[in-house]
VOMARTI-316840 format. One record per residue (C-alpha): x, y, z; chain. Coordinates in Angstrom, 2 decimals, always signed. Layout:
<sites>
{{X,Y,Z},A},
...
</sites>
This chain:
<sites>
{{+55.93,+15.02,+20.09},A},
{{+52.70,+16.03,+18.27},A},
{{+50.63,+13.23,+16.96},A},
{{+50.22,+13.22,+13.04},A},
{{+46.99,+12.71,+11.80},A},
{{+44.83,+13.47,+8.89},A},
{{+43.14,+16.33,+10.27},A},
{{+41.13,+19.86,+9.14},A},
{{+41.04,+23.09,+10.64},A},
{{+37.28,+24.67,+10.25},A},
{{+36.02,+28.33,+10.68},A},
{{+32.52,+27.31,+12.11},A},
{{+31.19,+30.75,+11.44},A},
{{+31.76,+31.31,+7.70},A},
{{+29.89,+29.47,+5.13},A},
{{+29.53,+29.59,+1.32},A},
{{+27.75,+26.83,-1.02},A},
{{+28.98,+25.85,-4.66},A},
{{+28.05,+23.16,-6.77},A},
{{+30.45,+21.58,-8.64},A},
{{+29.69,+18.16,-10.78},A},
{{+26.17,+17.62,-9.65},A},
{{+27.14,+17.60,-6.00},A},
{{+27.02,+20.15,-3.48},A},
{{+30.05,+21.14,-1.30},A},
{{+30.13,+23.45,+1.46},A},
{{+33.06,+25.66,+1.31},A},
{{+34.05,+27.73,+4.28},A},
{{+35.73,+30.76,+3.45},A},
{{+38.66,+29.65,+5.93},A},
{{+38.80,+26.03,+5.50},A},
{{+42.55,+24.94,+5.83},A},
{{+43.75,+21.33,+4.97},A},
{{+46.69,+20.58,+7.40},A},
{{+49.37,+19.99,+4.98},A},
{{+51.46,+18.99,+7.83},A},
{{+49.02,+16.22,+8.64},A},
{{+48.63,+17.84,+12.28},A},
{{+45.39,+18.15,+14.17},A},
{{+44.89,+21.87,+14.67},A},
{{+41.98,+23.51,+16.79},A},
{{+40.23,+26.10,+15.29},A},
{{+39.97,+29.50,+16.90},A},
{{+36.65,+31.05,+16.43},A},
{{+35.95,+34.98,+16.26},A},
{{+34.72,+35.22,+19.78},A},
{{+37.34,+33.17,+21.92},A},
{{+40.69,+31.92,+22.19},A},
{{+42.60,+28.28,+21.65},A},
{{+43.25,+28.68,+25.33},A},
{{+39.52,+29.02,+26.17},A},
{{+37.60,+26.59,+23.86},A},
{{+37.86,+23.31,+22.28},A},
{{+37.35,+23.37,+18.65},A},
{{+36.03,+20.33,+16.81},A},
{{+38.91,+17.77,+15.22},A},
{{+38.30,+15.73,+11.95},A},
{{+40.27,+12.99,+11.50},A},
{{+40.06,+10.67,+8.26},A},
{{+37.18,+12.67,+7.43},A},
{{+35.04,+12.20,+10.66},A},
{{+34.51,+14.22,+13.50},A},
{{+36.45,+13.26,+16.64},A},
{{+35.26,+12.72,+20.21},A},
{{+36.86,+15.88,+21.90},A},
{{+34.35,+17.01,+24.18},A},
{{+32.55,+15.34,+27.52},A},
{{+29.04,+14.33,+26.50},A},
{{+28.41,+14.65,+30.25},A},
{{+29.25,+18.40,+30.41},A},
{{+26.48,+20.07,+28.50},A},
{{+24.12,+22.95,+28.63},A},
{{+20.10,+21.68,+28.61},A},
{{+17.51,+24.06,+27.63},A},
{{+13.77,+24.14,+27.26},A},
{{+12.56,+26.34,+25.03},A},
{{+8.72,+26.66,+23.03},A},
{{+8.75,+27.62,+19.27},A},
{{+6.12,+29.81,+17.72},A},
{{+5.19,+26.86,+14.87},A},
{{+3.22,+29.29,+12.49},A},
{{-0.20,+27.48,+12.53},A},
{{-3.18,+27.16,+14.96},A},
{{-4.15,+23.43,+14.41},A},
{{-6.41,+23.30,+17.35},A},
{{-8.49,+26.19,+16.34},A},
{{-8.23,+27.96,+19.86},A},
{{-7.24,+31.52,+18.34},A},
{{-3.59,+30.98,+19.33},A},
{{-0.43,+30.01,+17.50},A},
{{+0.67,+26.38,+18.36},A},
{{+3.98,+26.09,+20.13},A},
{{+6.60,+23.32,+19.88},A},
{{+8.15,+22.31,+22.90},A},
{{+11.90,+21.84,+22.48},A},
{{+14.83,+20.30,+24.41},A},
{{+18.52,+21.40,+23.60},A},
{{+21.37,+19.29,+24.71},A},
{{+24.86,+21.18,+23.84},A},
{{+28.37,+20.91,+24.55},A},
{{+29.62,+23.38,+27.52},A},
{{+31.69,+24.84,+25.25},A},
{{+28.94,+26.68,+23.27},A},
{{+28.64,+29.20,+26.49},A},
{{+31.92,+30.20,+25.52},A},
{{+31.62,+31.08,+22.10},A},
{{+32.03,+27.87,+20.04},A},
{{+29.29,+27.68,+17.43},A},
{{+28.00,+23.99,+16.18},A},
{{+25.37,+22.67,+14.37},A},
{{+22.69,+20.47,+14.93},A},
{{+21.26,+16.92,+15.03},A},
{{+17.54,+17.19,+15.36},A},
{{+14.98,+14.55,+15.91},A},
{{+11.29,+15.39,+15.77},A},
{{+8.81,+13.05,+17.46},A},
{{+5.26,+12.48,+18.57},A},
{{+6.48,+9.88,+20.96},A},
{{+8.55,+11.55,+23.79},A},
{{+5.57,+11.36,+25.94},A},
{{+4.49,+7.99,+25.46},A},
{{+1.03,+7.18,+24.00},A},
{{-2.45,+6.16,+24.94},A},
{{-4.40,+3.15,+25.01},A},
{{-6.27,+2.80,+21.70},A},
{{-8.52,+0.36,+19.95},A},
{{-7.87,-0.49,+16.45},A},
{{-10.84,-0.80,+13.79},A},
{{-12.59,-3.93,+13.34},A},
{{-11.39,-5.48,+10.36},A},
{{-13.63,-8.56,+10.33},A},
{{-16.17,-6.97,+8.21},A},
{{-17.78,-7.07,+4.58},A},
{{-15.85,-5.18,+1.91},A},
{{-17.67,-1.92,+0.46},A},
{{-20.09,-2.11,-2.36},A},
{{-20.80,+1.61,-3.79},A},
{{-23.98,+2.60,-2.79},A},
{{+0.68,+13.19,+31.44},A},
{{+3.93,+13.66,+33.51},A},
{{+7.00,+14.33,+31.06},A},
{{+10.31,+12.83,+31.18},A},
{{+13.80,+14.17,+30.15},A},
{{+14.00,+13.07,+26.61},A},
{{+17.56,+11.26,+25.24},A},
{{+18.53,+9.42,+22.71},A},
{{+21.01,+6.25,+22.13},A},
{{+22.96,+8.61,+19.37},A},
{{+23.17,+11.59,+21.87},A},
{{+26.59,+11.06,+23.69},A},
{{+28.07,+10.26,+20.38},A},
{{+27.05,+13.48,+18.66},A},
{{+28.07,+15.60,+21.71},A},
{{+31.33,+14.23,+21.86},A},
{{+32.24,+15.08,+18.30},A},
{{+31.12,+18.90,+18.22},A},
{{+26.99,+18.49,+17.27},A},
{{+24.20,+19.57,+19.31},A},
{{+21.07,+17.46,+19.79},A},
{{+17.97,+18.77,+19.39},A},
{{+14.50,+16.91,+20.38},A},
{{+11.08,+18.86,+19.74},A},
{{+7.74,+16.97,+20.61},A},
{{+5.32,+17.12,+17.68},A},
{{+2.20,+19.08,+17.78},A},
{{-0.42,+17.86,+19.86},A},
{{+1.88,+15.61,+21.90},A},
{{+3.66,+16.31,+25.37},A},
{{+4.27,+19.93,+26.30},A},
{{+3.70,+21.23,+22.48},A},
{{+0.11,+22.71,+21.65},A},
{{-1.91,+21.94,+18.63},A},
{{-3.45,+18.82,+17.61},A},
{{-1.75,+15.30,+16.09},A},
{{-2.91,+14.59,+12.25},A},
{{-0.71,+11.71,+11.29},A},
{{+1.05,+13.44,+8.86},A},
{{-0.75,+16.62,+7.84},A},
{{+0.66,+19.80,+7.01},A},
{{+0.49,+21.05,+10.74},A},
{{+2.85,+18.52,+12.03},A},
{{+5.26,+19.25,+8.77},A},
{{+5.04,+23.26,+9.64},A},
{{+5.72,+22.54,+13.64},A},
{{+8.76,+20.55,+12.81},A},
{{+9.90,+23.05,+10.13},A},
{{+9.50,+25.96,+12.77},A},
{{+12.47,+24.50,+14.89},A},
{{+14.82,+24.61,+12.15},A},
{{+13.53,+28.01,+11.48},A},
{{+14.22,+29.21,+15.00},A},
{{+17.71,+28.02,+14.73},A},
{{+18.46,+30.21,+11.78},A},
{{+16.71,+33.39,+13.43},A},
{{+13.46,+33.37,+11.54},A},
{{+11.10,+32.12,+14.40},A},
{{+10.74,+33.06,+17.63},A},
{{+11.07,+31.18,+20.86},A},
{{+10.57,+31.39,+24.94},A},
{{+11.56,+29.71,+27.73},A},
{{+9.28,+28.42,+30.53},A},
{{+9.38,+31.97,+32.11},A},
{{+8.17,+33.42,+28.57},A},
{{+11.74,+35.22,+28.22},A},
{{+12.67,+35.29,+24.40},A},
{{+15.59,+33.03,+23.71},A},
{{+18.07,+32.87,+20.59},A},
{{+19.89,+30.10,+19.21},A},
{{+23.08,+31.92,+19.20},A},
{{+25.25,+28.99,+20.22},A},
{{+24.54,+27.08,+16.51},A},
{{+25.65,+27.51,+13.15},A},
{{+21.97,+26.81,+11.87},A},
{{+23.20,+24.04,+9.98},A},
{{+21.08,+21.24,+10.75},A},
{{+20.26,+17.15,+9.85},A},
{{+17.38,+15.73,+11.03},A},
{{+17.23,+11.88,+11.68},A},
{{+14.76,+9.32,+13.25},A},
{{+13.27,+6.06,+13.05},A},
{{+9.51,+5.19,+11.78},A},
{{+7.54,+8.27,+12.51},A},
{{+10.41,+10.16,+13.47},A},
{{+12.13,+9.57,+10.31},A},
{{+8.80,+10.11,+8.70},A},
{{+8.95,+13.96,+9.82},A},
{{+12.50,+14.42,+8.24},A},
{{+11.17,+13.56,+4.86},A},
{{+8.17,+15.84,+5.24},A},
{{+10.22,+18.91,+6.73},A},
{{+12.74,+18.57,+3.83},A},
{{+9.82,+18.67,+1.26},A},
{{+9.30,+22.51,+2.09},A},
{{+12.66,+23.45,+1.15},A},
{{+13.51,+24.82,+4.41},A},
{{+16.82,+26.93,+4.43},A},
{{+19.14,+25.46,+7.22},A},
{{+18.15,+21.92,+6.58},A},
{{+21.49,+20.50,+5.43},A},
{{+20.76,+16.70,+5.53},A},
{{+18.28,+13.97,+6.53},A},
{{+18.54,+10.57,+7.70},A},
{{+15.07,+8.90,+7.24},A},
{{+15.33,+5.44,+8.72},A},
{{+12.26,+3.10,+8.07},A},
{{+10.39,+6.19,+7.44},A},
{{+6.97,+6.85,+5.23},A},
{{+6.83,+8.74,+2.17},A},
{{+3.12,+8.58,+1.49},A},
{{+0.94,+8.02,+4.16},A},
{{-1.73,+6.64,+1.79},A},
{{+0.55,+3.61,+0.90},A},
{{+0.88,+3.07,+4.58},A},
{{-2.85,+2.42,+5.29},A},
{{-4.13,+1.85,+1.96},A},
{{-2.69,-0.14,-1.26},A},
{{-3.85,+0.31,-4.74},A},
{{-7.41,+1.00,-3.18},A},
{{-7.22,-1.81,-0.67},A},
{{-7.92,-0.91,+3.01},A},
{{-4.48,-2.61,+4.26},A},
{{-2.80,-2.17,+7.71},A},
{{+0.84,-1.86,+8.66},A},
{{+2.35,-5.46,+9.76},A},
{{+1.21,-6.40,+13.07},A},
{{-0.97,-3.74,+13.34},A},
{{-4.62,-5.22,+11.98},A},
{{-7.16,-2.38,+12.22},A},
{{-4.89,+0.73,+12.78},A},
{{-5.50,+3.71,+10.66},A},
{{-4.56,+7.37,+10.88},A},
{{-7.15,+8.41,+13.28},A},
{{-5.89,+5.22,+15.73},A},
{{-2.37,+6.76,+15.63},A},
{{-3.21,+10.28,+16.09},A},
{{-5.40,+9.43,+19.24},A},
{{-2.18,+7.24,+20.58},A},
{{+0.03,+10.34,+20.14},A},
{{-2.52,+12.77,+21.57},A},
{{-0.50,+13.27,+25.11},A},
{{-0.90,+17.15,+25.37},A},
{{-2.30,+18.20,+28.39},A},
{{-5.72,+19.51,+27.03},A},
{{-7.55,+15.92,+26.34},A},
{{-10.47,+17.73,+24.83},A},
{{-9.57,+20.57,+22.42},A},
{{-8.34,+18.10,+19.69},A},
{{-11.48,+15.84,+19.73},A},
{{-13.16,+17.89,+16.66},A},
{{-9.87,+17.59,+14.77},A},
{{-9.68,+13.93,+15.38},A},
{{-13.07,+13.28,+14.22},A},
{{-12.79,+14.95,+11.22},A},
{{-9.75,+13.10,+10.33},A},
{{-11.60,+9.62,+11.01},A},
{{-14.13,+10.48,+8.56},A},
{{-11.80,+12.09,+6.09},A},
{{-9.28,+9.08,+6.08},A},
{{-12.64,+7.11,+4.52},A},
{{-12.06,+3.29,+5.35},A},
{{-15.21,+2.48,+3.44},A},
{{-13.68,+2.67,-0.18},A},
{{-10.35,+3.06,+0.40},A},
{{-10.00,+5.62,-2.18},A},
{{-6.83,+8.42,-2.61},A},
{{-8.00,+11.58,-1.74},A},
{{-7.17,+15.28,-0.81},A},
{{-6.72,+13.67,+2.32},A},
{{-4.03,+11.54,+1.53},A},
{{-2.92,+13.86,-1.14},A},
{{-1.52,+16.35,+1.80},A},
{{+0.14,+13.51,+3.37},A},
{{+1.97,+12.41,+0.24},A},
{{+5.39,+13.88,+0.12},A},
{{+6.33,+12.43,-3.09},A},
{{+4.78,+15.07,-4.85},A},
{{+6.95,+17.85,-3.36},A},
{{+10.35,+15.84,-3.76},A},
{{+11.08,+18.47,-6.47},A},
{{+11.69,+21.24,-3.62},A},
{{+13.86,+19.14,-1.47},A},
{{+17.58,+20.71,-1.11},A},
{{+18.55,+18.73,+1.84},A},
{{+20.82,+15.76,+1.13},A},
{{+19.16,+12.16,+2.00},A},
{{+20.91,+9.14,+3.53},A},
{{+17.66,+6.68,+3.60},A},
{{+17.82,+3.29,+5.39},A},
{{+15.23,+0.78,+5.31},A},
{{+14.71,-2.96,+6.03},A},
{{+13.99,-5.36,+3.14},A},
{{+11.87,-7.64,+5.73},A},
{{+10.03,-4.30,+6.79},A},
{{+6.36,-5.14,+6.98},A},
{{+5.56,-2.21,+9.36},A},
{{+6.56,+0.27,+7.18},A},
{{+6.99,-1.27,+3.66},A},
{{+9.88,-1.17,+1.50},A},
{{+7.71,+0.61,-1.21},A},
{{+8.02,+3.85,+0.90},A},
{{+11.51,+4.39,+0.66},A},
{{+12.06,+2.87,-3.17},A},
{{+9.39,+5.44,-4.45},A},
{{+11.24,+8.07,-2.27},A},
{{+14.65,+7.20,-3.44},A},
{{+13.42,+6.68,-6.87},A},
{{+11.76,+10.26,-6.91},A},
{{+15.01,+11.69,-5.52},A},
{{+17.07,+10.49,-8.24},A},
{{+14.51,+11.90,-10.88},A},
{{+15.09,+15.36,-9.25},A},
{{+19.07,+15.10,-8.98},A},
{{+18.96,+14.94,-4.86},A},
{{+22.34,+13.90,-3.46},A},
{{+21.47,+10.63,-1.91},A},
{{+22.60,+7.37,-0.42},A},
{{+20.58,+3.91,+0.30},A},
{{+21.37,+1.39,+3.08},A},
{{+18.90,-1.71,+2.61},A},
{{+19.56,-4.50,+5.42},A},
{{+17.65,-8.03,+6.06},A},
{{+15.95,-6.84,+9.24},A},
{{+12.58,-5.30,+9.86},A},
{{+11.54,-2.32,+11.35},A},
{{+14.72,-1.11,+13.00},A},
{{+17.67,+0.86,+13.32},A},
{{+21.09,-0.09,+11.65},A},
{{+22.82,+1.17,+14.85},A},
{{+21.20,-2.45,+16.63},A},
{{+22.76,-4.44,+13.37},A},
{{+26.30,-2.88,+12.16},A},
{{+26.91,-0.36,+14.73},A},
{{+30.41,+0.43,+13.81},A},
{{+30.12,+0.54,+10.17},A},
{{+26.89,+2.81,+10.85},A},
{{+28.54,+5.11,+12.91},A},
{{+31.47,+5.57,+10.42},A},
{{+28.94,+6.40,+7.61},A},
{{+27.00,+8.67,+9.71},A},
{{+29.90,+10.54,+10.94},A},
{{+31.45,+11.04,+7.44},A},
{{+27.84,+11.99,+6.37},A},
{{+27.22,+14.53,+8.66},A},
{{+30.87,+15.78,+9.11},A},
{{+30.58,+16.68,+5.41},A},
{{+27.16,+18.15,+5.30},A},
{{+27.25,+20.04,+8.45},A},
{{+30.97,+21.07,+8.77},A},
{{+32.01,+21.13,+5.17},A},
{{+34.64,+18.10,+5.47},A},
{{+35.41,+17.29,+2.04},A},
{{+35.85,+13.54,+2.67},A},
{{+34.75,+11.97,-0.55},A},
{{+30.94,+10.96,+0.61},A},
{{+29.70,+12.23,-2.92},A},
{{+32.01,+9.86,-4.79},A},
{{+31.36,+6.70,-3.15},A},
{{+29.24,+3.77,-4.05},A},
{{+25.45,+5.19,-3.31},A},
{{+23.98,+1.88,-1.99},A},
{{+24.86,-0.31,+0.73},A},
{{+22.91,-3.70,+0.58},A},
{{+23.22,-6.46,+3.09},A},
{{+22.71,-10.09,+1.12},A},
{{+20.72,-13.14,+2.47},A},
{{+23.71,-14.83,+4.14},A},
{{+24.37,-11.38,+6.42},A},
{{+27.40,-10.00,+4.50},A},
{{+27.37,-6.52,+2.98},A},
{{+27.99,-5.20,-0.59},A},
{{+28.64,-1.63,-1.88},A},
{{+26.82,-0.85,-5.20},A},
{{+26.84,+1.95,-7.87},A},
{{+22.91,+2.65,-6.64},A},
{{+19.80,+0.99,-6.44},A},
{{+18.29,-0.86,-7.82},A},
{{+21.15,-2.51,-8.91},A},
{{+22.96,-1.65,-12.19},A},
{{+21.93,-3.74,-15.15},A},
{{+18.38,-4.62,-13.65},A},
{{+15.71,-4.75,-16.42},A},
{{+11.95,-6.02,-16.46},A},
{{+11.57,-10.01,-17.23},A},
{{+8.00,-11.38,-17.81},A},
{{+6.79,-14.71,-16.73},A},
{{+3.62,-16.32,-18.02},A},
{{+1.27,-18.72,-16.04},A},
{{+0.45,-22.51,-17.05},A},
{{-2.67,-24.02,-15.86},A},
{{-2.69,-26.36,-12.84},A},
{{-2.83,-23.42,-9.95},A},
{{-5.06,-25.42,-7.53},A},
{{-2.01,-27.60,-6.97},A},
{{+1.15,-25.88,-8.43},A},
{{+0.67,-24.73,-12.15},A},
{{+3.90,-23.66,-14.30},A},
{{+5.38,-20.39,-14.61},A},
{{+7.53,-19.82,-18.00},A},
{{+9.57,-17.87,-19.85},A},
{{+7.15,-17.44,-22.83},A},
{{+3.31,-17.22,-23.24},A},
{{+1.19,-20.18,-22.88},A},
{{-0.56,-21.09,-26.07},A},
{{-4.27,-22.45,-26.33},A},
{{-7.79,-21.34,-25.42},A},
{{-8.44,-18.86,-22.52},A},
{{-9.17,-20.97,-19.33},A},
{{-10.37,-19.59,-16.12},A},
{{-8.98,-21.30,-12.74},A},
{{-10.80,-20.34,-9.53},A},
{{-10.27,-19.68,-5.91},A},
{{-12.62,-19.43,-2.96},A},
{{-11.83,-16.59,-0.49},A},
{{-11.51,-17.30,+3.02},A},
{{-9.91,-14.41,+4.99},A},
{{-9.38,-17.10,+8.24},A},
{{-6.50,-18.62,+5.91},A},
{{-3.11,-17.07,+6.64},A},
{{-0.95,-16.69,+3.31},A},
{{+2.07,-18.93,+4.96},A},
{{-0.49,-21.76,+5.43},A},
{{-1.94,-21.60,+1.81},A},
{{+1.62,-21.14,+0.45},A},
{{+2.56,-24.42,+2.22},A},
{{-0.28,-26.28,+1.19},A},
{{+0.23,-28.89,-1.84},A},
{{-3.12,-27.89,-3.14},A},
{{-5.91,-25.41,-1.67},A},
{{-9.39,-24.55,-3.18},A},
{{-8.42,-20.72,-1.38},A},
{{-5.55,-19.83,-3.60},A},
{{-4.14,-20.41,-6.90},A},
{{-0.24,-21.39,-7.26},A},
{{+2.09,-21.25,-10.27},A},
{{+5.87,-22.08,-10.26},A},
{{+9.02,-22.25,-12.44},A},
{{+11.31,-25.02,-12.79},A},
{{+14.24,-25.23,-10.52},A},
{{+16.67,-22.51,-11.35},A},
{{+19.90,-23.36,-13.25},A},
{{+21.60,-20.31,-12.51},A},
{{+20.90,-17.66,-9.42},A},
{{+18.28,-15.02,-10.41},A},
{{+18.70,-11.33,-8.45},A},
{{+15.39,-9.47,-8.25},A},
{{+16.12,-5.70,-7.42},A},
{{+13.42,-3.53,-7.48},A},
{{+9.58,-3.67,-7.81},A},
{{+7.65,-6.76,-9.24},A},
{{+4.24,-6.23,-10.79},A},
{{+1.41,-8.30,-12.07},A},
{{-1.20,-7.82,-14.96},A},
{{-4.00,-10.15,-14.48},A},
{{-7.16,-11.00,-16.01},A},
{{-9.83,-11.94,-13.41},A},
{{-13.60,-12.42,-12.76},A},
{{-15.55,-12.39,-9.59},A},
{{-18.69,-13.84,-8.52},A},
{{-19.68,-10.91,-6.00},A},
{{-19.35,-7.26,-6.34},A},
{{-16.54,-6.75,-4.18},A},
{{-13.23,-8.73,-3.49},A},
{{-9.64,-8.30,-2.38},A},
{{-6.80,-9.27,-4.45},A},
{{-3.51,-10.55,-3.07},A},
{{-0.35,-11.65,-5.04},A},
{{+2.92,-13.24,-3.16},A},
{{+6.07,-14.19,-4.66},A},
{{+7.91,-17.14,-2.95},A},
{{+10.91,-18.90,-2.64},A},
{{+11.01,-22.64,-2.78},A},
{{+14.26,-24.60,-1.68},A},
{{+14.72,-28.16,-3.06},A},
{{+13.65,-29.84,+0.14},A},
{{+9.90,-27.97,-0.04},A},
{{+10.33,-25.37,+2.49},A},
{{+9.49,-21.66,+1.27},A},
{{+10.13,-17.97,+2.02},A},
{{+7.64,-15.41,+1.14},A},
{{+9.80,-12.74,-0.97},A},
{{+6.99,-10.24,-1.29},A},
{{+3.47,-9.66,-1.74},A},
{{+0.84,-6.92,-2.60},A},
{{-2.69,-5.91,-2.58},A},
{{-5.43,-4.27,-4.69},A},
{{-8.95,-3.52,-4.79},A},
{{-10.42,-4.36,-8.12},A},
{{-13.01,-1.62,-8.09},A},
{{-9.78,+0.86,-8.21},A},
{{-8.45,-1.12,-11.17},A},
{{-8.63,+2.28,-13.10},A},
{{-7.38,+4.93,-10.50},A},
{{-6.69,+4.98,-6.73},A},
{{-8.97,+8.13,-6.80},A},
{{-11.93,+6.38,-7.84},A},
{{-14.04,+3.29,-7.12},A},
{{-15.87,+1.78,-9.82},A},
{{-18.24,-1.05,-9.34},A},
{{-17.43,-4.56,-10.49},A},
{{-19.96,-6.57,-12.28},A},
{{-20.04,-10.43,-11.32},A},
{{-19.39,-12.64,-14.17},A},
{{-17.35,-9.99,-16.46},A},
{{-13.70,-10.11,-16.85},A},
{{-11.39,-7.12,-15.76},A},
{{-8.08,-6.39,-16.17},A},
{{-6.02,-5.54,-12.65},A},
{{-2.57,-4.48,-12.70},A},
{{-0.36,-3.65,-9.62},A},
{{+2.91,-3.63,-8.23},A},
{{+4.13,-5.50,-5.10},A},
{{+6.42,-4.45,-2.27},A},
{{+9.70,-3.88,-3.90},A},
{{+12.72,-5.92,-2.80},A},
{{+16.22,-7.30,-3.45},A},
{{+16.48,-10.76,-3.16},A},
{{+18.52,-13.50,-5.10},A},
{{+16.74,-16.65,-5.57},A},
{{+19.24,-19.52,-5.83},A},
{{+20.12,-21.94,-7.94},A},
{{+18.10,-25.26,-7.84},A},
{{+15.29,-23.27,-6.08},A},
{{+11.92,-22.37,-7.87},A},
{{+10.20,-19.17,-8.03},A},
{{+6.11,-19.27,-7.68},A},
{{+3.56,-16.89,-7.78},A},
{{+0.55,-17.22,-5.59},A},
{{-2.68,-15.61,-5.79},A},
{{-5.63,-15.28,-3.07},A},
{{-8.32,-13.07,-2.09},A},
{{-8.07,-11.70,+1.45},A},
{{-4.58,-11.61,+3.17},A},
{{-5.67,-12.27,+7.04},A},
{{-2.56,-10.15,+8.43},A},
{{-3.26,-7.12,+6.20},A},
{{-6.31,-6.85,+4.30},A},
{{-9.90,-6.41,+5.70},A},
{{-11.55,-9.69,+6.29},A},
{{-15.15,-10.28,+4.69},A},
{{-17.03,-13.56,+5.19},A},
{{-15.88,-16.59,+3.43},A},
{{-16.95,-17.45,+0.02},A},
{{-16.26,-14.83,-2.62},A},
{{-14.99,-16.70,-5.84},A},
{{-12.28,-15.23,-7.84},A},
{{-11.42,-16.73,-11.25},A},
{{-8.15,-16.35,-13.07},A},
{{-7.69,-16.25,-16.88},A},
{{-4.29,-18.17,-16.74},A},
{{-3.09,-17.74,-20.37},A},
{{-3.58,-13.94,-20.31},A},
{{-1.98,-13.25,-16.97},A},
{{+1.27,-12.49,-16.54},A},
{{+4.17,-11.60,-13.54},A},
{{+6.96,-9.05,-14.59},A},
{{+9.98,-9.03,-12.04},A},
{{+12.94,-6.42,-12.07},A},
{{+15.92,-8.89,-12.65},A},
{{+19.55,-7.93,-12.99},A},
{{+20.21,-9.28,-16.64},A},
{{+16.31,-9.00,-17.66},A},
{{+14.68,-11.45,-19.77},A},
{{+17.96,-13.34,-20.79},A},
{{+18.62,-13.97,-17.11},A},
{{+15.42,-15.82,-16.23},A},
{{+15.53,-17.37,-19.65},A},
{{+19.14,-18.93,-18.77},A},
{{+17.77,-19.81,-15.28},A},
{{+14.21,-21.58,-16.63},A},
{{+15.20,-22.59,-19.98},A},
{{+12.15,-25.17,-20.65},A},
{{+9.01,-23.52,-21.76},A},
</sites>
């Protein structure tokens, strides 16, 4: 007896694209919905039903009908279209293809593609010294694999791996997000769609006649950053990307508001260090001049934004993105901070890009390790729609999946949460112990409170101390109702310094009734960049300045009975440069404020903290 299931029959050779209701749908010219609800195989134009197993879709998802161990493996070298090592020869990208055996018998399949600089491992490197004063203006290759590989192969997708330029068996040079890396990764999609040339190890030209050309890019960290970069080229054939813990602006990875910062856990790393780490091609000397130029151009002296960083800022090219985006990020990721996905997702929304976001409570990780079943279901439906054209409703579902502090998951219309509006809190004196944080501005004379920088002190220790000369702290009363922060907090501070250079660090803290605490988020700035990230301007000791900057975005619920604290310090031991102790920072309390993106806005904070 034939099993009755919700299934579709798809012609994998013919495509058309139509746009309806702001949502791009793939309309296969011979797509058939099985009215009898019986799973039917597809017969491609050059095969028969008896010879080739076709993809099967149930409830909008591709089913495991292929043997992931019975595959065709190929290695090819794709012309990259650039000469980043300046040897007069076009760079080539080493690509490894793993595809179902049926593709040798007429089946054409889409591609899940991961580009990476890490397949060949990394080199021993030395990070920059961060214990220094602030600036004052005057090998053998293993077979590539992936834990998603068998899952995709079994469901009718080919898996393609590419080694980024300057790594492994690719030529060219690594440049930590430079344009050459983007074009190198893009060239693979061009080859899959017949627009670029590739050769095998013997020099014989190879064509990708086994694929439909429809491609998804996916990966974590650097491997997720390359999909962002390639998507901003608007390359035809890239239908969707899944950037996980990915960078959207390299400046924001190694700098923050003019301050030289480090990714969490990697103090002293910078663009040159990462390039040196992944520089694993056989020729160990040809890229030395390229990396030396990179080291000079990154400018660890001033921390200013520049053309070097502008080249590595994908946010400016979001208008070229034609692929849909399923973005994933950890709310506790201090390696690639949450601003990377928040700014990316906001820019996608501004340009009408089809999108979805997953936010979880862990750090720099893949949701495969956190919520495997639900994640694979989401991924399957996403790829089934965008790569096979299955009309499974993914575009009509809530855009945001958010994990709460207790581990539960919620589906919401979008992110930040609907109904989020800015709410402002103002400071009250007493910051050397615990000053106040209120919902109305303070009255009275302007008054400065001072802290003394000591980069040896960690944020957590300063937050925990009941009083300290090295930080200023201001707290609300205990919340009478929960307060949900969803989005990007910011501060506007009136500051004075007793030296011509200083770090500024702002921290938001949740203080529980028992006195324990949790750092909600933090941010950093260089007051020399108070007017522009592009330009350092001197700071005159004893002169007050306005300094406004954003903290890292967050989605966090301050529970009833808990207090919200704002903590100001200078250097952050774990993230900023660490000058010698002693710089004095003065805060004009009555003129300074903290702005929070709160569900319900100012009315919510007034209800939670009614006393002034």
